GUBABA-621182 format. One record per residue (C-alpha): residue number from 1; residue in one letter; x, y, z. Coordinates in nm, 2 decimals, m for minus. Layout:
BEGIN
 resi resn     c1     c2     c3
  NUM    a      X      Y      Z
...
END
This chain:
BEGIN
 resi resn     c1     c2     c3
    1    x m12.05  15.73   3.28
    2    x m12.04  16.03   3.11
    3    x m12.36  16.17   3.39
    4    x m12.11  16.07   3.68
    5    x m11.85  16.26   3.50
    6    x m12.08  16.55   3.48
    7    x m12.22  16.56   3.83
    8    x m11.86  16.51   3.92
    9    x m11.73  16.82   3.72
   10    x m12.03  17.04   3.86
   11    x m11.93  16.94   4.21
   12    x m11.57  17.07   4.16
   13    x m11.70  17.35   4.01
   14    x m11.92  17.46   4.28
   15    x m11.65  17.38   4.53
   16    x m11.38  17.59   4.34
   17    x m11.67  17.89   4.30
   18    x m11.74  17.88   4.68
   19    x m11.37  17.90   4.80
   20    x m11.38  18.17   4.57
   21    x m11.66  18.34   4.71
   22    x m11.52  18.27   5.04
   23    x m11.18  18.46   4.96
   24    x m11.37  18.79   4.89
   25    x m11.65  18.74   5.12
   26    x m11.75  18.83   5.46
   27    x m11.67  18.52   5.61
   28    x m11.30  18.58   5.64
   29    x m11.32  18.95   5.75
   30    x m11.33  19.11   6.12
   31    x m11.72  19.18   6.00
   32    x m11.76  18.82   6.04
   33    x m11.86  18.87   6.45
   34    x m12.01  18.53   6.48
   35    x m11.85  18.25   6.69
   36    x m11.60  18.14   6.40
   37    x m11.50  18.51   6.34
   38    x m11.14  18.58   6.26
   39    x m11.12  18.88   6.48
   40    x m11.05  18.96   6.84
   41    x m11.44  19.10   6.88
   42    x m11.65  18.83   6.83
   43    x m12.02  18.65   6.95
   44    x m11.98  18.43   7.28
   45    x m12.18  18.17   7.08
   46    x m12.38  18.31   6.80
   47    x m12.29  18.13   6.47
   48    x m12.48  18.34   6.21
   49    x m12.29  18.59   6.01
   50    x m12.54  18.81   5.86
   51    x m12.72  18.85   6.15
   52    x m12.53  19.14   6.34
   53    x m12.67  19.38   6.05
   54    x m12.94  19.20   5.82
   55    x m13.26  18.98   5.88
   56    x m13.52  18.85   5.64
   57    x m13.78  18.93   5.80
   58    x m13.94  19.20   6.07
   59    x m13.65  19.43   5.99
   60    x m13.60  19.81   6.01
   61    x m13.80  20.01   5.74
   62    x m13.44  20.09   5.66
   63    x m13.30  19.93   5.39
   64    x m13.13  19.66   5.29
   65    x m13.32  19.47   5.54
   66    x m13.13  19.64   5.87
   67    x m13.11  19.45   6.16
   68    x m13.02  19.74   6.40
   69    x m13.15  20.03   6.58
   70    x m13.05  20.37   6.43
   71    x m12.99  20.61   6.71
   72    x m13.06  20.98   6.71
   73    x m12.71  21.10   6.77
   74    x m12.61  21.46   6.62
   75    x m12.26  21.45   6.54
   76    x m11.97  21.70   6.53
   77    x m11.87  21.75   6.10
   78    x m11.56  21.76   5.93
   79    x m11.50  22.16   5.87
   80    x m11.19  22.29   5.69
   81    x m11.10  22.65   5.50
   82    x m11.02  22.44   5.20
   83    x m11.35  22.25   5.21
   84    x m11.56  22.31   4.92
   85    x m11.83  22.03   4.97
   86    x m12.13  22.03   5.23
   87    x m12.12  21.76   5.45
   88    x m12.46  21.73   5.63
   89    x m12.56  21.50   5.90
   90    x m12.49  21.10   5.83
   91    x m12.75  20.94   5.63
   92    x m12.80  20.68   5.44
   93    x m12.54  20.40   5.36
   94    x m12.31  20.63   5.62
   95    x m12.57  20.63   5.94
   96    x m12.58  20.26   5.90
   97    x m12.24  20.21   5.95
   98    x m12.20  20.46   6.24
   99    x m12.50  20.25   6.45
  100    x m12.18  20.00   6.53
  101    x m11.85  20.26   6.45
  102    x m12.01  20.56   6.69
  103    x m11.95  20.33   7.01
  104    x m12.31  20.42   7.08
  105    x m12.52  20.10   7.06
  106    x m12.42  19.76   7.18
  107    x m12.29  19.53   6.86
  108    x m12.55  19.25   6.99
  109    x m12.79  19.45   7.00
  110    x m13.02  19.35   6.70
  111    x m13.42  19.39   6.65
  112    x m13.44  19.04   6.53
  113    x m13.35  18.94   6.95
  114    x m13.53  19.04   7.26
  115    x m13.20  19.03   7.37
  116    x m12.85  19.17   7.29
  117    x m12.62  18.88   7.15
  118    x m12.35  18.82   7.40
  119    x m12.00  18.91   7.27
  120    x m11.69  18.78   7.41
  121    x m11.52  18.87   7.73
  122    x m11.88  19.04   7.83
  123    x m11.78  19.33   7.57
  124    x m12.05  19.54   7.41
  125    x m11.93  19.82   7.16
  126    x m11.64  19.90   6.99
  127    x m11.34  19.96   7.23
  128    x m11.29  20.33   7.29
  129    x m10.92  20.28   7.23
  130    x m11.01  20.08   6.87
  131    x m10.89  20.29   6.57
  132    x m11.27  20.21   6.40
  133    x m11.45  20.35   6.70
  134    x m11.51  20.68   6.53
  135    x m11.76  20.80   6.84
  136    x m11.96  21.08   6.76
  137    x m11.73  21.32   6.67
  138    x m11.64  21.33   6.27
  139    x m11.44  21.62   6.25
  140    x m11.15  21.43   6.24
  141    x m11.25  21.21   5.94
  142    x m11.32  21.22   5.58
  143    x m11.62  21.43   5.52
  144    x m11.90  21.21   5.42
  145    x m12.27  21.19   5.32
  146    x m12.25  21.51   5.04
  147    x m12.31  21.57   4.72
  148    x m12.03  21.47   4.50
  149    x m12.12  21.66   4.20
  150    x m11.97  21.84   3.86
  151    x m12.03  22.16   4.09
  152    x m11.77  22.05   4.33
  153    x m11.53  21.92   4.12
  154    x m11.50  22.28   3.94
  155    x m11.57  22.41   4.31
  156    x m11.22  22.26   4.41
  157    x m11.03  22.22   4.12
  158    x m10.84  21.91   4.20
  159    x m11.12  21.66   4.18
  160    x m11.19  21.38   3.95
  161    x m11.53  21.40   3.77
  162    x m11.82  21.18   3.89
  163    x m11.89  21.02   3.61
  164    x m11.50  20.91   3.51
  165    x m11.45  20.77   3.88
  166    x m11.33  20.41   3.86
  167    x m11.65  20.15   3.91
  168    x m11.55  20.03   4.26
  169    x m11.62  20.36   4.35
  170    x m11.99  20.37   4.43
  171    x m12.20  20.67   4.49
  172    x m12.52  20.65   4.67
  173    x m12.80  20.71   4.41
  174    x m12.49  20.83   4.21
  175    x m12.44  21.13   4.38
  176    x m12.37  21.10   4.77
  177    x m12.02  21.04   4.91
  178    x m12.08  20.77   5.15
  179    x m11.86  20.50   5.36
  180    x m11.99  20.30   5.08
  181    x m11.76  20.47   4.81
  182    x m11.43  20.40   5.00
  183    x m11.55  20.06   5.24
  184    x m11.71  19.78   5.12
  185    x m11.85  19.60   5.43
  186    x m11.87  19.26   5.31
  187    x m11.52  19.19   5.17
  188    x m11.23  19.30   5.26
  189    x m10.97  19.22   5.00
  190    x m10.73  19.50   5.02
  191    x m10.74  19.55   5.42
  192    x m10.99  19.80   5.64
  193    x m11.25  19.68   5.38
  194    x m11.14  19.90   5.07
  195    x m11.27  19.92   4.80
  196    x m10.94  19.99   4.59
  197    x m10.58  19.90   4.66
  198    x m10.44  20.22   4.86
  199    x m10.06  20.12   4.80
  200    x  m9.90  20.43   4.58
  201    x m10.25  20.64   4.69
  202    x m10.44  20.44   4.44
  203    x m10.80  20.48   4.64
  204    x m10.68  20.83   4.76
  205    x m10.60  20.93   4.36
  206    x m10.91  20.78   4.24
  207    x m11.12  21.08   4.36
  208    x m10.83  21.40   4.44
  209    x m10.59  21.46   4.15
  210    x m10.39  21.69   4.31
  211    x m10.18  21.88   4.04
  212    x  m9.80  21.75   3.99
  213    x  m9.87  21.48   4.25
  214    x  m9.77  21.19   4.01
  215    x  m9.44  21.33   3.94
  216    x  m9.38  21.45   4.26
  217    x  m9.10  21.33   4.51
  218    x  m9.33  21.19   4.73
  219    x  m9.52  21.01   4.48
  220    x  m9.16  20.89   4.34
  221    x  m8.94  20.78   4.59
  222    x  m8.91  20.47   4.67
  223    x  m8.89  20.51   5.05
  224    x  m9.24  20.69   5.07
  225    x  m9.45  20.60   4.76
  226    x  m9.59  20.34   4.88
  227    x  m9.79  20.46   5.18
  228    x  m9.84  20.80   4.99
  229    x m10.13  20.99   5.16
  230    x m10.08  20.82   5.41
  231    x  m9.75  20.96   5.58
  232    x  m9.89  21.27   5.60
  233    x m10.32  21.24   5.66
  234    x m10.51  21.00   5.82
  235    x m10.89  20.94   5.66
  236    x m11.01  20.84   6.06
  237    x m10.93  20.97   6.37
  238    x m10.68  21.21   6.25
  239    x m10.45  21.40   6.51
  240    x m10.52  21.71   6.37
  241    x m10.88  21.75   6.25
  242    x m10.84  22.03   5.96
  243    x m10.67  21.84   5.67
  244    x m10.65  21.54   5.88
  245    x m10.31  21.54   5.93
  246    x m10.09  21.29   6.15
  247    x  m9.93  21.54   6.38
  248    x m10.04  21.84   6.58
  249    x  m9.70  22.03   6.47
  250    x  m9.74  22.12   6.11
  251    x  m9.36  22.07   6.07
  252    x  m9.38  21.74   6.27
  253    x  m9.52  21.58   5.98
  254    x  m9.27  21.68   5.77
  255    x  m8.96  21.54   6.03
  256    x  m9.13  21.25   6.05
  257    x  m8.94  21.12   5.73
  258    x  m8.70  21.45   5.69
  259    x  m8.54  21.31   6.00
  260    x  m8.29  21.11   5.87
  261    x  m8.50  20.84   5.93
  262    x  m8.67  20.79   5.60
  263    x  m8.54  21.10   5.40
  264    x  m8.11  21.05   5.34
  265    x  m8.13  21.48   5.43
  266    x  m8.18  21.52   5.79
  267    x  m8.34  21.84   5.75
  268    x  m8.47  21.86   6.14
  269    x  m8.11  21.88   6.23
  270    x  m8.08  22.21   6.05
  271    x  m8.35  22.34   6.23
  272    x  m8.23  22.29   6.54
  273    x  m7.95  22.48   6.49
  274    x  m7.91  22.83   6.66
  275    x  m7.99  23.02   6.35
  276    x  m8.31  22.89   6.20
  277    x  m8.66  22.97   6.02
  278    x  m8.87  22.92   6.34
  279    x  m9.13  22.69   6.29
  280    x  m9.21  22.53   6.56
  281    x  m9.29  22.87   6.70
  282    x  m9.63  22.88   6.54
  283    x  m9.88  22.65   6.56
  284    x m10.20  22.68   6.34
  285    x m10.11  22.99   6.21
  286    x m10.10  22.89   5.86
  287    x m10.39  22.86   5.58
  288    x m10.34  22.77   5.26
  289    x m10.52  23.03   5.10
  290    x m10.40  23.29   5.36
  291    x m10.28  23.62   5.13
  292    x  m9.91  23.67   5.18
  293    x  m9.93  24.03   5.18
  294    x m10.16  24.10   5.50
  295    x m10.07  23.72   5.65
  296    x m10.03  23.68   6.05
  297    x  m9.64  23.63   6.11
  298    x  m9.53  23.29   6.09
  299    x  m9.35  23.07   5.88
  300    x  m9.43  22.65   5.83
  301    x  m9.25  22.39   5.60
  302    x  m9.56  22.46   5.36
  303    x  m9.50  22.79   5.29
  304    x  m9.22  22.71   5.12
  305    x  m9.30  22.38   4.99
  306    x  m9.63  22.19   4.82
  307    x  m9.57  21.83   4.92
  308    x  m9.77  21.79   4.68
  309    x  m9.60  21.91   4.40
  310    x  m9.22  21.88   4.53
  311    x  m8.95  21.74   4.26
  312    x  m8.60  21.71   4.25
  313    x  m8.60  21.93   3.95
  314    x  m8.28  22.17   3.91
  315    x  m8.30  22.46   3.77
  316    x  m8.06  22.77   3.74
  317    x  m8.09  23.15   3.91
  318    x  m8.36  23.30   3.94
  319    x  m8.57  23.00   3.79
  320    x  m8.76  22.83   4.09
  321    x  m8.62  22.49   4.12
  322    x  m8.84  22.18   4.18
  323    x  m8.85  22.18   4.53
  324    x  m9.07  22.50   4.58
  325    x  m9.28  22.42   4.31
  326    x  m9.66  22.52   4.32
  327    x  m9.60  22.78   4.60
  328    x  m9.80  23.08   4.66
  329    x  m9.52  23.38   4.64
  330    x  m9.54  23.76   4.59
  331    x  m9.35  23.92   4.26
  332    x  m9.08  24.17   4.21
  333    x  m9.38  24.43   4.19
  334    x  m9.54  24.33   4.52
  335    x  m9.79  24.15   4.36
  336    x  m9.94  23.81   4.51
  337    x  m9.85  23.51   4.23
  338    x m10.06  23.21   4.27
  339    x  m9.71  22.99   4.16
  340    x  m9.37  23.15   4.15
  341    x  m9.20  23.13   3.85
  342    x  m8.86  23.28   4.09
  343    x  m8.69  23.14   4.42
  344    x  m8.69  23.54   4.51
  345    x  m9.08  23.50   4.48
  346    x  m9.13  23.27   4.79
  347    x  m8.86  23.47   5.01
  348    x  m9.07  23.77   4.92
  349    x  m9.36  23.63   5.10
  350    x  m9.23  23.71   5.46
  351    x  m8.91  23.97   5.34
  352    x  m9.11  24.20   5.14
  353    x  m9.38  24.43   5.16
  354    x  m9.52  24.25   5.45
  355    x  m9.19  24.19   5.64
  356    x  m9.19  23.94   5.90
  357    x  m8.84  24.13   5.98
  358    x  m8.92  24.47   6.11
  359    x  m8.58  24.58   6.23
  360    x  m8.26  24.64   6.03
  361    x  m7.99  24.44   6.11
  362    x  m7.73  24.66   6.05
  363    x  m7.77  25.05   6.11
  364    x  m7.71  25.23   5.77
  365    x  m7.75  25.58   5.63
  366    x  m7.99  25.41   5.43
  367    x  m8.22  25.18   5.63
  368    x  m8.49  24.96   5.44
  369    x  m8.66  24.59   5.58
  370    x  m8.86  24.53   5.23
  371    x  m8.60  24.33   5.02
  372    x  m8.82  24.32   4.74
  373    x  m8.73  24.74   4.73
  374    x  m8.37  24.65   4.82
  375    x  m8.30  24.43   4.48
  376    x  m8.53  24.67   4.33
  377    x  m8.38  24.69   3.93
  378    x  m8.41  25.05   3.94
  379    x  m8.17  25.09   4.24
  380    x  m7.84  25.19   4.18
  381    x  m7.67  24.88   4.28
  382    x  m7.84  24.52   4.41
  383    x  m7.67  24.16   4.42
  384    x  m7.80  24.00   4.11
  385    x  m8.07  23.82   4.25
  386    x  m8.39  23.96   4.10
  387    x  m8.24  24.11   3.76
  388    x  m7.83  24.15   3.62
  389    x  m7.63  24.35   3.83
  390    x  m7.58  24.71   3.71
  391    x  m7.20  24.73   3.71
  392    x  m7.05  24.60   3.39
  393    x  m6.74  24.53   3.51
  394    x  m6.62  24.34   3.81
  395    x  m6.28  24.19   3.75
  396    x  m6.27  24.00   4.10
  397    x  m6.55  23.75   4.00
  398    x  m6.42  23.40   4.02
  399    x  m6.41  23.24   3.69
  400    x  m6.80  23.05   3.70
  401    x  m6.95  23.40   3.71
  402    x  m6.94  23.72   3.47
  403    x  m7.11  24.07   3.50
  404    x  m7.41  23.89   3.36
  405    x  m7.47  23.61   3.57
  406    x  m7.75  23.60   3.83
  407    x  m7.78  23.44   4.14
  408    x  m8.01  23.25   4.37
  409    x  m8.10  23.40   4.79
  410    x  m8.00  23.08   4.89
  411    x  m7.67  23.09   4.72
  412    x  m7.61  23.29   5.06
  413    x  m7.85  23.20   5.26
  414    x  m7.85  22.84   5.32
  415    x  m7.72  22.56   5.53
  416    x  m7.38  22.55   5.69
  417    x  m7.33  22.16   5.63
  418    x  m7.53  22.10   5.29
  419    x  m7.38  22.03   4.94
  420    x  m7.35  22.43   4.84
  421    x  m7.12  22.48   5.17
  422    x  m6.94  22.12   5.09
  423    x  m7.12  21.94   5.30
  424    x  m7.29  21.61   5.34
  425    x  m7.62  21.74   5.46
  426    x  m7.94  21.87   5.31
  427    x  m7.93  22.23   5.13
  428    x  m8.20  22.49   5.17
  429    x  m8.29  22.76   5.40
  430    x  m8.35  22.54   5.73
  431    x  m8.12  22.67   5.96
  432    x  m7.72  22.72   5.99
  433    x  m7.43  22.82   6.24
  434    x  m7.41  23.12   6.12
  435    x  m7.62  23.44   6.13
  436    x  m7.88  23.52   5.93
  437    x  m7.91  23.19   5.81
  438    x  m7.56  23.21   5.59
  439    x  m7.39  22.92   5.48
  440    x  m7.06  23.05   5.54
  441    x  m6.90  23.30   5.78
  442    x  m7.00  23.67   5.68
  443    x  m6.90  23.92   6.00
  444    x  m7.15  24.20   6.05
  445    x  m7.10  24.31   6.40
  446    x  m6.69  24.26   6.45
  447    x  m6.47  24.57   6.41
  448    x  m6.20  24.59   6.41
  449    x  m6.17  24.23   6.22
  450    x  m5.81  24.04   6.17
  451    x  m5.80  23.95   5.83
  452    x  m5.81  23.57   5.70
  453    x  m6.00  23.42   5.44
  454    x  m6.19  23.25   5.65
  455    x  m6.36  23.52   5.79
  456    x  m6.46  23.64   5.43
  457    x  m6.57  23.30   5.36
  458    x  m6.91  23.40   5.22
  459    x  m6.76  23.68   5.03
  460    x  m6.50  23.46   4.87
  461    x  m6.76  23.20   4.73
  462    x  m6.78  23.45   4.45
  463    x  m6.52  23.73   4.48
  464    x  m6.14  23.59   4.42
  465    x  m5.96  23.72   4.71
  466    x  m5.65  23.74   4.50
  467    x  m5.77  23.98   4.28
  468    x  m6.04  24.20   4.52
  469    x  m5.71  24.24   4.72
  470    x  m5.45  24.33   4.46
  471    x  m5.43  24.72   4.40
  472    x  m5.37  24.69   4.03
  473    x  m5.62  24.45   3.93
  474    x  m5.92  24.53   4.18
  475    x  m6.18  24.75   4.09
  476    x  m6.11  24.91   4.43
  477    x  m5.72  24.96   4.43
  478    x  m5.78  25.02   4.84
  479    x  m5.91  24.71   4.93
  480    x  m5.57  24.57   5.07
  481    x  m5.53  24.91   5.28
  482    x  m5.86  24.88   5.45
  483    x  m5.96  24.54   5.51
  484    x  m5.60  24.42   5.58
  485    x  m5.45  24.72   5.69
  486    x  m5.68  24.87   5.88
  487    x  m5.90  24.54   5.94
  488    x  m6.20  24.65   5.83
  489    x  m6.46  24.42   5.74
  490    x  m6.70  24.43   5.43
  491    x  m7.01  24.57   5.59
  492    x  m6.88  24.85   5.71
  493    x  m6.88  24.99   5.34
  494    x  m7.09  24.75   5.18
  495    x  m7.50  24.69   5.22
  496    x  m7.50  24.31   5.03
  497    x  m7.86  24.33   4.95
  498    x  m7.90  24.70   4.76
  499    x  m8.00  25.03   4.85
  500    x  m8.35  25.12   4.74
  501    x  m8.38  25.44   4.51
  502    x  m8.76  25.49   4.66
  503    x  m8.52  25.55   4.99
  504    x  m8.31  25.81   4.87
  505    x  m8.02  25.62   4.76
  506    x  m7.84  25.74   4.40
  507    x  m7.59  25.62   4.14
  508    x  m7.32  25.92   4.27
  509    x  m7.35  25.80   4.68
  510    x  m7.45  25.43   4.65
  511    x  m7.30  25.25   4.39
  512    x  m7.12  24.95   4.43
  513    x  m7.36  24.87   4.72
  514    x  m7.23  25.17   4.91
  515    x  m7.44  25.19   5.24
  516    x  m7.24  25.32   5.54
  517    x  m7.24  25.16   5.88
  518    x  m7.33  25.45   6.11
  519    x  m7.29  25.27   6.42
  520    x  m6.91  25.36   6.36
  521    x  m6.84  25.62   6.11
  522    x  m7.05  25.84   5.92
  523    x  m6.95  26.06   5.55
  524    x  m7.01  26.04   5.20
  525    x  m6.93  25.88   4.86
  526    x  m6.92  26.01   4.53
  527    x  m6.85  25.76   4.30
  528    x  m6.81  26.00   3.97
  529    x  m6.55  26.17   4.18
  530    x  m6.39  25.83   4.34
  531    x  m6.35  26.01   4.65
  532    x  m6.50  25.93   5.05
  533    x  m6.58  26.18   5.30
  534    x  m6.58  26.00   5.62
  535    x  m6.55  26.03   5.97
  536    x  m6.24  25.79   6.00
  537    x  m6.03  26.00   5.78
  538    x  m5.90  26.36   5.82
  539    x  m6.10  26.48   5.55
  540    x  m6.17  26.44   5.21
  541    x  m6.00  26.24   4.98
  542    x  m5.95  26.04   4.64
  543    x  m5.94  25.69   4.72
  544    x  m5.72  25.61   4.39
  545    x  m5.46  25.77   4.56
  546    x  m5.41  25.56   4.89
  547    x  m5.12  25.37   4.95
  548    x  m5.20  25.00   5.02
END
């Protein structure tokens, strides 16, 4: 009886072991090309499983007991300006995989048979339309057949050390990156023969260690965290070869989610507004390593956002918020910085020394397209973006501001439908119905302009019109007579960004952002004598004596 119980126990254990092995074996995968295989591409009658790759006798000299020819194909290799590895023509396990997956040799063409094994439907090779047919062009596939070493990790800066890779990641001969680092051809517990579950970028992150990824919105937001890297990248047969992107137009890799279909904010809608940052104007111009002080004219989403680091962290002016984390920029001195600390450093990439806006918007006595110079704190006057303003007394400011306040560029330049403008849309300098991507109305080409608060909506976001137009409380008693009485908009006298000292501005002539618009009048201003001598008046006058 005991002997029978022992035999029964052994039998049960054997059955359990076989069932367990079957669950994680080639039998239940698409690599089972026998007539009993689960895939749609299988043999017409052949019942053997391993024969399509291996044979115990008369095998190819190539290990492990290889049963297929290895063709003499020359492959087009992956290349990128950000690639530090040096891929060569496929070797080792990669070359064996490609004996089927490059589509050049029939699947049934094995060494142990004089004739090819017939496949169902008369098929021979993996269909060209299949995502598993990589062809001979490997430039749109993750690079392989290169040494994955500590030297490479040091050059790249965002890779895990070889000795710290998970045990499931197998480097051929302990140093070569091959297909088998990511794929185990004999089992597919996670799909696609992956050796690690790639949900939440599990497999990608086994090697790639991008700074800031773990706390980024793309890693934590429930709508995209599961697919993670695959939201933008495709490791095989990608639409764009460099950096393996899913879409040819760079911005489409963002709009595939940020059009309201996945993300709550429809940012794509803002780019369709008449005034926008023209991300669709160029394709393939941006380079991650480009020098913003000399790069060609273009703008892409990744010029302002690092998709691996962007997050929802808030900040106060002028500190950069999480949305712009990790982005390259230009500082207040005109020097390139690898990672911006202040929001204006992102704007200075394209609107400063290498200005993509090469003409002035409004004709003025002193003209300058370099916004870094216009906001320079040595100037006689400027809006307080780069530094605290120079005027210690600004009575018209709303209660939430004071002369020591700092502001962002985005406090003026933003979406007209975003939360900053009281709407429910996305914030950001993506697009607006107002010129210069302003979040509210500001006239800089209309004169005369009938007065209403809506016509000065942008200015009145910081300045209280009740004080500004009150002769007794305003710092300029004649504001009302000019704005309301003479219907003169702000832009005629004031230059909103600032007037550069280096271009000839003086404290006497250009305090209080005075830089006259020469399309309508000429003249001079004296902040010391508090007088104007302009062509719209009959002669010099003390503006303190002008009536309301």
